[in-house]
C-alpha positions as CSV (number, residue, x, y, z in Angstrom):
1,M,1.4,-128.2,11.1
2,A,4.7,-129.7,11.4
3,L,7.3,-129.0,8.8
4,N,8.7,-132.0,6.6
5,I,12.3,-131.3,6.4
6,D,12.7,-134.9,4.3
7,H,10.3,-133.7,1.7
8,V,12.0,-130.4,1.0
9,A,15.5,-132.3,1.2
10,S,14.3,-135.0,-1.2
11,S,12.2,-132.5,-3.5
12,P,13.7,-132.6,-7.4
13,L,14.0,-128.7,-7.2
14,T,16.0,-128.6,-4.4
15,A,18.2,-131.3,-5.3
16,T,18.7,-129.6,-8.9
17,L,19.2,-126.6,-7.1
18,V,21.8,-127.9,-5.0
19,A,23.4,-129.8,-7.5
20,R,23.5,-126.9,-9.6
21,R,24.7,-124.2,-7.3
22,P,28.2,-125.6,-6.5
23,A,28.6,-125.8,-10.4
24,S,27.5,-122.6,-11.1
25,V,30.0,-121.1,-8.3
26,A,32.8,-123.1,-9.7
27,A,32.3,-122.0,-12.8
28,A,32.0,-118.6,-11.9
29,Q,35.0,-118.8,-9.6
30,A,36.9,-120.6,-13.0
31,A,36.0,-117.7,-15.0
32,A,36.9,-115.2,-12.5
33,Q,40.1,-117.1,-11.9
34,G,40.5,-117.3,-16.0
35,T,39.9,-113.6,-15.7
36,T,42.7,-112.9,-13.2
37,D,45.2,-115.1,-14.5
38,T,44.7,-113.4,-18.1
39,T,44.7,-109.8,-16.6
40,E,48.0,-110.6,-14.7
41,T,49.1,-112.6,-17.2
42,Q,48.6,-110.0,-19.7
43,G,49.6,-107.1,-16.9
44,S,52.9,-108.4,-16.7
45,S,53.4,-108.8,-20.4
46,S,52.3,-104.9,-20.4
47,F,55.1,-104.5,-17.8
48,Q,57.6,-106.5,-19.3
49,S,56.7,-105.1,-22.6
50,L,57.1,-101.6,-21.4
51,L,59.9,-102.1,-19.3
52,A,61.8,-103.8,-22.3
53,S,60.8,-100.6,-24.5
54,S,61.9,-98.0,-22.0
55,S,65.5,-99.9,-21.3
56,A,65.8,-100.1,-25.2
57,A,65.0,-96.3,-24.9
58,K,67.4,-95.3,-22.0
59,E,70.4,-97.4,-23.6
60,P,71.5,-95.2,-26.5
61,A,70.8,-91.9,-23.8
62,A,73.0,-93.9,-21.4
63,T,75.6,-94.5,-24.2
64,A,75.4,-90.8,-25.5
65,A,75.7,-89.5,-21.5
66,A,79.1,-91.6,-21.2
67,A,80.6,-90.4,-24.3
68,T,79.8,-87.0,-23.3
69,A,81.7,-87.4,-20.2
70,A,84.3,-88.8,-22.0
71,T,84.9,-85.6,-24.4
72,D,84.1,-83.3,-21.5
73,T,87.0,-85.2,-19.1
74,A,89.5,-85.1,-22.5
75,A,88.8,-81.9,-22.8
76,A,89.2,-80.6,-19.4
77,T,92.3,-82.6,-19.3
78,T,93.4,-80.8,-22.5
79,A,92.4,-77.4,-21.2
80,S,93.8,-78.1,-17.8
81,S,97.1,-79.0,-19.8
82,T,97.2,-75.7,-21.9
83,A,96.1,-73.8,-18.6
84,N,99.3,-75.1,-16.8
85,P,102.3,-76.2,-19.3
86,N,104.8,-76.3,-16.6
87,G,103.0,-79.1,-15.1
88,L,102.3,-77.2,-11.5
89,S,98.6,-78.6,-10.0
90,D,95.7,-76.1,-9.4
91,F,96.6,-76.4,-5.6
92,E,100.3,-76.1,-6.2
93,L,99.6,-72.8,-8.0
94,L,97.2,-72.0,-5.5
95,F,99.1,-73.1,-2.2
96,G,102.6,-74.1,-3.1
97,G,104.4,-77.3,-3.5
98,P,107.7,-79.1,-3.7
99,N,108.6,-76.8,-6.9
100,Y,106.8,-73.6,-5.9
101,N,108.3,-70.5,-5.8
102,P,106.2,-67.1,-4.3
103,A,107.8,-64.9,-6.2
104,D,107.5,-66.8,-9.7
105,P,106.2,-70.5,-10.0
106,M,106.5,-70.7,-13.1
107,V,110.1,-70.0,-13.0
108,A,111.1,-72.5,-10.1
109,S,108.8,-75.3,-12.4
110,N,110.5,-74.8,-15.2
111,A,114.0,-75.1,-13.5
112,A,113.2,-78.1,-11.9
113,S,112.2,-79.2,-15.5
114,T,115.5,-78.5,-16.2
115,D,117.1,-79.6,-13.7
116,S,115.3,-83.2,-14.0
117,A,116.5,-83.4,-17.9
118,S,120.0,-82.3,-16.8
119,A,120.5,-85.5,-13.9
120,A,119.1,-87.9,-16.7
121,E,121.8,-86.8,-19.1
122,P,125.2,-88.4,-18.4
123,A,128.1,-86.5,-16.8
124,A,130.7,-84.9,-18.8
125,T,134.0,-86.1,-18.0
126,P,136.4,-84.3,-16.8
127,A,140.0,-83.8,-18.4
128,A,142.6,-86.1,-17.1
129,P,145.4,-83.9,-15.3
130,P,148.9,-83.6,-17.2
131,T,151.6,-85.6,-16.5
132,A,155.3,-85.0,-17.2
133,Q,155.5,-87.1,-19.8
134,S,152.5,-85.5,-21.5
135,V,154.5,-82.4,-21.4
136,F,158.3,-83.3,-21.6
137,G,158.0,-86.6,-23.4
138,A,159.3,-89.9,-22.4
139,N,162.7,-88.9,-21.1
140,V,162.3,-86.6,-18.2
141,W,165.0,-86.8,-15.9
142,L,168.6,-88.4,-16.8
143,T,168.2,-92.4,-16.0
144,D,171.1,-92.4,-13.6
145,P,173.1,-89.5,-12.4
146,I,176.1,-90.6,-10.8
147,G,178.7,-89.0,-7.9
148,M,181.8,-90.2,-6.6
149,T,183.2,-89.7,-3.2
150,P,186.6,-88.9,-2.1
151,D,187.6,-92.8,-2.3
152,N,186.6,-93.0,-5.8
153,T,183.3,-94.8,-4.3
154,T,180.2,-93.9,-7.1
155,F,176.7,-93.8,-6.1
156,E,173.6,-92.5,-7.4
157,Y,171.9,-89.3,-7.1
158,N,168.7,-88.7,-6.9
159,P,167.1,-88.2,-10.7
160,I,164.6,-85.2,-10.1
161,Y,167.5,-82.7,-9.6
162,F,168.7,-83.8,-13.2
163,A,166.4,-82.7,-15.9
164,T,167.3,-83.5,-19.4
165,Q,168.3,-80.7,-21.7
166,A,165.0,-81.2,-23.6
167,T,163.3,-80.7,-20.3
168,A,165.2,-77.7,-19.1
169,Q,164.8,-75.9,-22.9
170,T,160.7,-76.6,-22.4
171,V,160.7,-74.9,-18.5
172,A,162.8,-71.9,-20.1
173,Q,160.2,-71.4,-22.3
174,M,157.8,-71.6,-19.7
175,V,159.7,-69.0,-17.3
176,G,161.4,-67.0,-20.2
177,G,164.6,-68.0,-19.1
178,T,167.9,-69.6,-20.9
179,V,169.4,-73.0,-20.1
180,V,172.6,-73.3,-18.6
181,S,175.1,-76.4,-17.7
182,K,176.5,-76.4,-14.2
183,N,177.2,-78.6,-11.4
184,M,174.7,-77.6,-8.9
185,I,175.3,-80.4,-6.2
186,T,179.2,-80.4,-5.7
187,Q,180.7,-76.6,-6.1
188,P,184.2,-76.4,-7.1
189,G,186.4,-77.6,-4.0
190,N,183.7,-80.3,-3.0
191,T,185.4,-83.7,-2.5
192,F,182.1,-85.0,-3.9
193,V,182.1,-85.0,-7.7
194,Q,179.5,-85.3,-10.1
195,Q,179.6,-87.1,-13.0
196,Q,177.0,-85.4,-15.2
197,P,176.2,-81.5,-14.6
198,N,172.8,-80.0,-13.8
199,Y,170.8,-78.3,-16.4
200,M,169.8,-75.2,-15.0
201,V,167.3,-72.4,-16.1
202,Q,168.6,-68.7,-15.8
203,M,166.3,-66.0,-15.3
204,P,166.8,-62.8,-16.8
205,D,167.7,-61.4,-13.4
206,G,170.3,-64.1,-12.8
207,A,168.6,-66.7,-10.5
208,L,168.8,-70.3,-11.3
209,I,165.5,-72.5,-11.3
210,N,166.3,-75.9,-11.8
211,P,164.3,-77.8,-14.3
212,G,164.0,-80.8,-13.3
213,L,161.9,-79.8,-9.9
214,V,159.6,-77.8,-12.2
215,A,159.0,-81.0,-14.1
216,S,158.3,-82.9,-10.8
217,F,155.3,-80.8,-10.0
218,Y,153.3,-82.5,-13.3
219,T,153.5,-86.1,-11.1
220,F,151.1,-85.2,-8.2
221,G,148.0,-85.3,-10.5
222,F,147.4,-81.5,-10.4
223,S,145.4,-79.2,-12.5
224,Q,147.1,-77.4,-15.0
225,S,146.1,-74.2,-13.3
226,Q,147.6,-75.4,-9.8
227,I,151.0,-76.3,-11.5
228,D,151.1,-72.7,-13.4
229,T,150.7,-71.4,-9.9
230,M,153.3,-73.8,-8.4
231,I,155.9,-72.4,-10.8
232,A,154.5,-69.0,-10.4
233,Q,155.8,-69.4,-6.8
234,E,158.9,-71.2,-7.7
235,V,159.9,-68.3,-9.8
236,A,159.0,-65.6,-7.3
237,N,160.7,-67.1,-4.1
238,T,164.1,-68.1,-6.0
239,P,166.4,-65.3,-5.4
240,A,168.7,-63.9,-7.7
241,P,172.8,-64.5,-6.8
242,V,174.1,-61.7,-4.8
243,Q,176.4,-59.1,-6.9
244,T,179.5,-59.2,-5.8
245,T,182.3,-56.2,-6.4
């Protein structure tokens, strides 16, 4: 018996089944696709909502954690400053540093701080050394002491040997002597003659000190202590006159 394929293919039932199957499959696939999209959309929305909720929940916690960390840091800094008021780090306290003193690190650090504070202060201006004018006044020596030669020619002496009477009196008070007036450069019988006498300071043992030379010690910029030493040496090195019988 022969199989009539054309008859079966052209059967209304077969055509209906063939025509409807794609529609059913398409509808099922569309429904499945719609369900999948809906599920994915719902899943995505649910995931996003969950993520947003989770983020919202974590943000306060993170803020609180940051605040706690800042508080802990400030507390640690305060504790460190309180524990080490000398400014040394923990490393320097343990292993040394630029200001470390094995005997007493605290003292070394405090000394360094004191030195820094002292370095910041302006240095004190040293006292100006005394001058001849500040000690003896404006007229320390005679202005122009004059000498005369045997032929009556005049010349000038060095004023440093001719102190004024006021200067001689001040030196006498310094060394404990008295003022006397003598011609110390031209002795009696000398053919040269000095027109002004020398005011000298006579010590208790009779030694004569030239106050003009003492006044010159104040012209070199020495301190008063240095000048006192020079005056003491002048007194000690000036011999007393030889006693004659």
